[in-house]
C-alpha positions as CSV (number, residue, x, y, z in Angstrom):
1,M,20.2,15.7,-20.0
2,L,19.9,14.1,-16.6
3,N,19.8,10.3,-16.4
4,T,16.7,9.9,-14.2
5,D,17.4,6.2,-13.5
6,R,20.7,6.7,-11.8
7,P,21.2,7.1,-8.0
8,L,21.2,10.7,-6.8
9,T,22.9,12.1,-3.7
10,V,21.9,15.6,-2.7
11,L,23.2,17.9,0.1
12,G,20.3,19.9,1.6
13,L,20.5,23.2,3.6
14,E,17.7,24.7,5.7
15,S,17.6,28.0,7.5
16,S,14.1,29.5,7.1
17,C,13.4,30.2,10.8
18,D,15.4,29.2,13.9
19,D,16.9,25.9,13.0
20,T,20.1,25.7,11.1
21,A,20.3,22.3,9.3
22,A,22.2,20.3,6.7
23,A,21.6,16.8,5.5
24,V,22.6,14.3,2.8
25,V,20.0,12.1,1.2
26,Q,20.5,9.4,-1.4
27,H,18.0,7.8,-3.7
28,T,18.0,5.1,-6.2
29,P,14.8,4.8,-8.4
30,G,12.7,1.9,-7.2
31,Q,14.2,1.9,-3.7
32,M,13.5,3.8,-0.5
33,P,15.4,7.0,0.0
34,Q,18.2,6.9,2.5
35,V,18.9,9.7,4.9
36,L,22.7,9.4,5.2
37,S,23.0,12.3,7.7
38,S,20.8,15.0,9.3
39,V,22.3,17.7,11.4
40,V,20.1,20.3,13.1
41,A,21.5,23.2,15.3
42,G,18.7,24.7,17.2
43,Q,18.6,28.3,18.6
44,T,16.2,27.9,21.6
45,E,18.7,29.2,24.1
46,L,19.4,32.3,22.0
47,H,15.8,33.4,21.8
48,A,14.7,32.2,25.3
49,D,14.8,35.6,27.0
50,F,12.6,37.2,24.2
51,G,9.6,34.8,24.3
52,G,9.9,34.1,20.6
53,V,12.2,34.1,17.6
54,V,14.1,37.4,17.0
55,P,14.8,37.5,13.2
56,E,18.1,39.4,13.5
57,I,19.5,37.0,16.1
58,A,18.4,34.0,14.0
59,A,20.0,35.3,10.8
60,R,23.3,35.9,12.5
61,A,23.3,32.4,14.1
62,H,22.5,30.8,10.7
63,T,25.5,32.6,9.2
64,E,27.8,31.3,12.0
65,K,26.5,27.7,12.0
66,L,25.8,26.8,8.4
67,D,29.3,25.9,7.4
68,S,29.9,23.7,10.4
69,C,26.5,22.0,9.9
70,V,27.5,21.2,6.3
71,E,30.8,19.8,7.4
72,Q,29.1,17.6,10.0
73,A,26.5,16.4,7.6
74,L,29.2,15.4,5.0
75,T,31.3,13.8,7.7
76,Q,28.4,11.7,9.0
77,A,27.5,10.6,5.5
78,K,31.2,9.7,5.0
79,M,31.3,11.8,1.9
80,A,33.1,14.8,0.5
81,L,31.4,17.7,-1.3
82,S,32.6,16.3,-4.6
83,D,30.6,13.1,-4.0
84,V,27.2,14.8,-4.1
85,D,25.3,15.4,-7.3
86,A,23.6,18.6,-6.3
87,I,23.1,21.2,-3.6
88,A,19.5,21.9,-2.5
89,V,18.6,24.9,-0.3
90,T,15.5,26.5,1.1
91,A,14.9,29.6,-0.9
92,G,11.7,30.6,0.9
93,P,9.3,31.2,2.4
94,G,10.6,32.2,5.8
95,L,12.4,34.9,7.8
96,I,14.3,36.7,5.0
97,G,17.6,37.0,6.8
98,G,17.8,33.3,7.6
99,V,16.7,32.3,4.1
100,L,19.3,34.7,2.6
101,A,22.1,33.2,4.7
102,G,21.2,29.7,3.4
103,V,20.9,30.7,-0.2
104,M,24.3,32.5,-0.1
105,C,26.0,29.6,1.5
106,A,24.6,27.2,-1.1
107,K,25.6,29.5,-3.9
108,G,29.2,29.5,-2.5
109,L,29.3,25.8,-2.3
110,S,27.9,25.4,-5.8
111,I,30.5,27.8,-7.3
112,G,33.3,26.2,-5.3
113,S,32.4,22.6,-6.2
114,G,30.8,23.1,-9.6
115,K,27.7,21.2,-8.4
116,P,24.2,22.2,-9.6
117,L,22.1,24.4,-7.4
118,V,18.4,23.6,-6.7
119,G,16.2,26.1,-4.9
120,V,13.5,24.5,-2.8
121,N,10.2,25.8,-1.3
122,H,10.3,25.2,2.4
123,L,6.6,24.2,2.4
124,A,7.3,21.7,-0.4
125,G,9.9,20.2,1.8
126,H,7.3,19.5,4.4
127,A,4.6,18.5,1.8
128,L,6.9,16.0,0.1
129,T,8.2,14.4,3.4
130,P,5.7,11.5,3.1
131,R,7.4,10.5,-0.1
132,L,10.8,10.6,1.7
133,T,9.6,8.4,4.6
134,D,6.9,6.2,2.9
135,Q,7.1,6.8,-0.8
136,A,3.5,8.0,-0.8
137,A,1.9,7.9,-4.2
138,F,0.4,11.0,-5.7
139,P,-2.2,12.4,-5.2
140,Y,-2.4,12.5,-1.4
141,L,-3.9,15.0,1.0
142,M,-1.4,17.0,3.0
143,L,-2.0,18.9,6.2
144,L,0.9,21.3,6.9
145,V,0.6,22.4,10.5
146,S,3.3,24.2,12.3
147,G,4.4,27.5,13.8
148,G,4.4,29.5,10.6
149,H,1.8,27.9,8.4
150,C,-1.3,25.7,8.4
151,Q,-3.0,24.6,5.2
152,F,-4.6,21.6,3.5
153,L,-3.0,20.7,0.1
154,I,-3.7,18.0,-2.4
155,A,-0.2,17.0,-3.6
156,K,-0.5,16.0,-7.2
157,G,3.2,16.1,-8.1
158,S,6.5,17.3,-6.8
159,D,5.7,20.8,-8.0
160,E,1.9,20.7,-8.3
161,F,-0.3,21.5,-5.2
162,T,-3.9,22.5,-4.8
163,R,-4.8,24.4,-1.6
164,L,-8.2,23.5,-0.1
165,G,-7.9,25.9,2.8
166,G,-5.7,27.4,5.4
167,T,-5.5,29.6,8.5
168,I,-6.7,33.2,8.0
169,D,-4.6,34.4,11.0
170,D,-2.4,32.7,13.5
171,A,-1.0,29.2,12.6
172,P,-1.6,26.6,15.3
173,G,2.1,26.4,16.3
174,E,2.2,30.2,16.7
175,A,-0.9,29.9,18.9
176,F,0.8,27.2,21.0
177,D,3.8,29.4,21.4
178,K,1.8,32.5,22.4
179,T,-0.3,30.4,24.8
180,A,2.9,29.1,26.5
181,K,4.1,32.7,26.8
182,L,0.8,33.8,28.4
183,L,1.0,31.0,30.9
184,G,4.7,31.4,31.7
185,L,5.8,28.2,30.1
186,P,9.1,27.8,28.3
187,Q,9.6,28.0,24.5
188,P,9.1,26.2,22.2
189,G,5.5,26.4,23.3
190,G,4.1,23.3,21.6
191,P,5.9,20.6,23.8
192,S,5.4,22.7,26.9
193,V,1.6,23.1,26.4
194,E,1.3,19.4,25.5
195,A,3.2,18.3,28.7
196,E,1.0,20.5,30.9
197,A,-2.2,19.4,29.2
198,K,-1.6,15.8,30.2
199,N,-2.4,16.8,33.8
200,G,-5.4,19.0,32.9
201,D,-9.1,18.7,32.4
202,P,-10.0,19.6,28.8
203,Q,-13.7,20.1,29.7
204,R,-13.3,22.7,32.4
205,F,-13.2,25.7,30.1
206,K,-15.5,26.2,27.2
207,F,-13.1,27.5,24.6
208,P,-14.5,28.3,21.1
209,R,-13.9,26.2,18.0
210,P,-13.5,29.0,15.4
211,L,-15.0,28.8,11.9
212,L,-16.7,25.4,12.5
213,D,-20.0,27.2,11.9
214,R,-18.9,28.1,8.4
215,P,-18.4,25.9,5.3
216,G,-15.0,25.1,3.9
217,C,-11.5,24.3,5.2
218,D,-10.3,27.6,6.3
219,M,-9.2,28.0,10.0
220,S,-8.7,30.6,12.6
221,F,-6.8,30.4,15.9
222,S,-6.4,34.0,17.0
223,G,-9.7,34.2,18.8
224,L,-9.0,30.9,20.6
225,K,-5.8,32.5,22.0
226,T,-7.7,35.6,23.1
227,A,-10.3,33.4,24.8
228,L,-7.5,31.7,26.8
229,L,-6.0,35.1,27.7
230,R,-9.4,36.3,29.1
231,E,-9.8,33.1,31.2
232,R,-6.2,33.5,32.5
233,D,-6.9,37.1,33.5
234,R,-10.2,36.1,35.3
235,L,-8.4,33.4,37.3
236,V,-5.6,35.7,38.2
237,A,-8.1,38.3,39.4
238,E,-10.0,35.7,41.4
239,H,-7.1,34.0,43.1
240,G,-4.3,36.5,43.0
241,G,-2.3,34.3,40.6
242,L,-2.5,31.3,38.4
243,R,-2.6,28.0,40.3
244,V,-0.8,24.9,39.0
245,Q,-4.1,23.1,38.2
246,D,-5.5,26.2,36.5
247,R,-2.6,26.3,34.1
248,A,-2.9,22.6,33.3
249,D,-6.6,22.9,32.7
250,L,-6.1,25.9,30.4
251,C,-3.5,24.0,28.4
252,A,-5.8,20.9,28.1
253,G,-8.7,23.0,27.0
254,F,-6.7,24.9,24.5
255,Q,-5.1,21.8,23.0
256,A,-8.5,20.1,22.8
257,A,-9.9,23.1,20.9
258,V,-7.1,23.0,18.4
259,R,-7.5,19.3,18.0
260,D,-11.2,19.5,17.4
261,V,-10.8,22.2,14.8
262,L,-8.1,20.4,12.9
263,A,-10.1,17.1,13.0
264,E,-13.3,18.7,11.7
265,K,-11.5,20.6,9.0
266,S,-9.6,17.4,8.0
267,R,-13.0,15.6,7.6
268,R,-14.1,18.4,5.2
269,A,-10.8,18.4,3.3
270,L,-10.9,14.6,3.0
271,A,-14.4,14.7,1.5
272,E,-13.1,17.0,-1.3
273,Y,-10.0,14.9,-1.8
274,L,-11.9,11.6,-1.9
275,A,-14.2,13.0,-4.5
276,L,-11.2,12.7,-6.9
277,N,-11.3,8.9,-6.4
278,P,-7.6,8.5,-5.6
279,T,-6.2,5.0,-6.0
280,H,-4.5,4.9,-2.6
281,P,-6.4,7.4,-0.4
282,T,-3.9,9.0,2.0
283,L,-3.8,11.8,4.5
284,A,-0.4,12.9,5.6
285,V,0.6,15.4,8.2
286,A,3.8,17.3,8.6
287,G,5.2,20.3,10.5
288,G,6.1,20.9,14.1
289,V,2.5,20.6,15.4
290,A,2.4,17.1,13.8
291,A,4.5,16.0,16.8
292,N,1.6,16.6,19.1
293,M,0.3,13.1,20.0
294,A,-3.2,14.2,20.9
295,I,-3.7,15.8,17.5
296,R,-2.1,12.9,15.7
297,G,-4.4,10.5,17.5
298,E,-7.5,12.4,16.5
299,L,-6.4,12.6,12.9
300,E,-5.8,8.9,12.8
301,T,-9.4,8.4,14.0
302,V,-10.7,10.7,11.2
303,C,-8.8,8.7,8.6
304,A,-9.9,5.3,10.0
305,K,-13.6,6.3,9.6
306,D,-13.0,7.2,5.9
307,D,-10.9,4.2,5.0
308,T,-7.9,6.5,4.4
309,A,-4.3,5.7,5.2
310,F,-2.7,8.1,7.7
311,L,0.9,9.0,7.4
312,A,3.0,11.1,9.9
313,P,6.8,11.4,9.7
314,P,9.1,10.5,12.5
315,L,9.2,13.2,15.1
316,A,12.6,14.3,14.0
317,L,11.2,15.0,10.5
318,C,8.2,16.9,11.8
319,T,10.1,20.1,12.7
320,D,12.3,22.0,10.3
321,N,15.2,19.9,9.0
322,A,17.4,19.6,5.9
323,A,16.6,16.0,5.0
324,M,13.2,17.1,3.6
325,I,15.0,19.9,1.6
326,A,17.5,17.5,0.2
327,W,14.6,15.1,-0.8
328,A,12.6,17.9,-2.4
329,G,15.8,18.8,-4.2
330,I,16.1,15.3,-5.5
331,E,12.5,15.4,-6.8
332,R,13.0,18.7,-8.5
333,F,16.4,17.8,-9.9
334,R,15.0,14.6,-11.4
335,A,12.2,16.6,-13.0
336,G,14.8,18.8,-14.7
337,H,14.7,21.8,-12.4
338,Q,18.0,23.6,-11.7
339,D,18.9,27.2,-10.6
340,D,21.7,29.5,-11.3
341,M,23.3,32.4,-9.3
342,S,20.2,34.5,-9.9
343,L,18.3,32.4,-7.3
344,Q,16.7,34.8,-4.9
345,A,15.7,34.4,-1.2
346,R,11.9,34.9,-0.9
347,P,10.0,35.8,2.3
348,R,6.7,34.5,0.7
349,W,6.3,31.7,-1.8
350,P,2.9,30.0,-2.0
351,L,2.7,26.4,-3.1
352,D,-0.6,26.8,-5.0
353,R,0.2,29.8,-7.1
354,S,-3.3,29.9,-8.6
355,A,-5.1,30.3,-5.3
356,P,-5.9,33.7,-3.8
357,A,-3.7,35.0,-1.0
358,M,-4.9,34.1,2.5
359,L,-5.8,36.9,4.9
360,G,-3.9,37.8,8.1
361,S,-0.8,35.7,8.7
362,G,-1.7,33.6,5.7
363,K,-0.8,36.7,3.6
364,K,1.8,38.5,5.7
365,G,3.3,35.8,8.0
366,A,6.8,34.6,7.8
367,K,6.1,31.3,6.1
368,A,2.8,31.9,4.3
């Protein structure tokens, strides 16, 4: 039986998309968790010529980099593998080749060291990040918003989540990436579009705010991307190309539309969450799009109006990383969860298993 009062040190592995990562996190009950190391090997250059992530290339890169990332993480933490209490690994959802590479690596480390193996849901890693960074008390409202997923969740426990709504097609991060590609901007698209938007006029183009005319917390971003494509084509036809200011204005208008949709849907999700009368009302945001400062600022404003605390992780913990996987592993391990060599890599793994599957990317997408 695990002694839940003793300190735990967990090695985490993450390989669900295009970031190979390893980290060591330590936690003593009653104290703040300590990220002893966090190593992330990105693959931006490998996929640059393709305008997006190529699953086969990503999987091969994970296979080549996982062992060196683990070695670096242990070295930075000044530990040997024998010093950790367990090995946590993303077992899904994600690009199956990458997830499989991580799971197999973790199994090998577990067999070789005799350390327990803990499979972690990638989305739970993001959803539990506020507890890693701020020890957020359950229940809190979580907005997961990134390239592969977008959903509102009430986090009630380390393995108990209620989904209030989500995207029925493209996730915001995916829409940012596709917008960048349409406008000839480098990948990853989120930072590129945000940088361009700073010099643009968000009022010039009247982009739609999808699903705001319908009740609920579901979202859609595919139509917004199509509206931008049509404006781009119109400008190219009129001027024989896309001018610098046109591109900046398109980025500003697109970003403003995404911001407005997320803000309004957050208001609705907050109303449902606050009806539960939580002791410490909190809205937390995580995922790559959480790094967008315009979106962060609007969400902070929404929270301030409802007397709700706003939590956003440091930028390094917004995107995929292994520290969040190690922390989720600690939470699961303390709760008595442990896996054996039958642990499987899963392309889909919903957090709220009682909720119906989302449509579009929410059902078929890499991380939904």
